[in-house]
C-alpha positions as CSV (number, residue, x, y, z in Angstrom):
1,M,0.0,3.4,-17.4
2,Y,2.6,1.5,-15.7
3,L,4.2,4.6,-14.8
4,I,1.0,5.6,-12.8
5,Y,1.6,1.7,-11.0
6,F,5.1,2.4,-10.2
7,T,4.4,5.7,-8.5
8,L,1.7,4.1,-6.5
9,V,3.8,1.5,-5.6
10,V,6.9,3.7,-4.5
11,I,4.5,5.8,-2.6
12,G,2.9,2.6,-0.7
13,L,6.6,1.7,0.1
14,I,6.9,5.0,1.7
15,T,4.1,4.8,3.5
16,F,4.6,1.4,4.6
17,W,8.0,2.3,6.0
18,V,6.4,5.2,7.8
19,W,3.9,3.3,9.3
20,L,6.6,1.3,10.8
21,M,8.4,4.4,12.1
22,Y,4.9,5.4,13.5
23,C,4.5,2.0,15.0
24,A,8.1,2.4,16.7
25,G,7.3,5.3,18.4
26,V,9.6,7.6,19.9
27,H,11.3,4.9,22.6
28,G,11.6,2.3,19.6
29,T,9.2,-0.1,21.4
30,F,7.1,-1.5,18.3
31,R,3.4,-1.5,18.8
32,V,0.4,-0.9,16.4
33,R,-1.7,2.0,17.5
34,W,-5.2,0.3,16.5
35,G,-7.0,3.1,18.5
36,E,-5.7,5.9,16.7
37,W,-6.8,7.4,13.5
38,E,-3.6,8.1,12.1
39,N,-2.9,4.1,11.8
40,W,-5.8,3.6,9.7
41,L,-5.0,6.1,7.7
42,L,-1.7,4.8,6.8
43,I,-2.9,1.4,6.6
44,S,-5.4,2.6,4.0
45,V,-2.8,4.1,1.7
46,I,-0.9,1.3,1.8
47,L,-3.3,-0.9,0.7
48,F,-5.0,1.1,-2.0
49,C,-1.6,1.7,-3.3
50,F,-0.6,-2.0,-3.6
51,G,-4.3,-3.0,-4.1
52,L,-5.2,-0.9,-7.0
53,P,-2.0,-1.6,-9.6
54,L,-2.1,-5.5,-8.3
55,R,-5.9,-5.6,-8.8
56,N,-5.7,-4.1,-12.6
57,V,-2.5,-5.9,-13.6
58,V,-4.5,-9.2,-12.5
59,L,-7.5,-7.8,-14.7
60,I,-5.5,-7.0,-18.3
61,L,-4.0,-10.4,-17.9
62,R,-7.4,-12.2,-17.3
63,I,-8.8,-10.0,-20.5
64,K,-5.9,-11.0,-22.1
65,K,-6.4,-15.1,-21.4
66,N,-10.1,-15.0,-22.3
67,N,-9.1,-12.7,-25.7
68,E,-7.0,-15.5,-26.6
């Protein structure tokens, strides 16, 4: 299970780097392109890749704490 979480985090880091490069643009001027669907797709992939493993780890720790 942790291999899946590790893979999601690595994909999230790579996607975050791609998002930064996308926001930097061709000329190197950083700006977030809020009106373009690619921006929202990258943000949603980043949130999914970091949010799902974090949520599951928190739930596992909470269940272990309640069972003690």
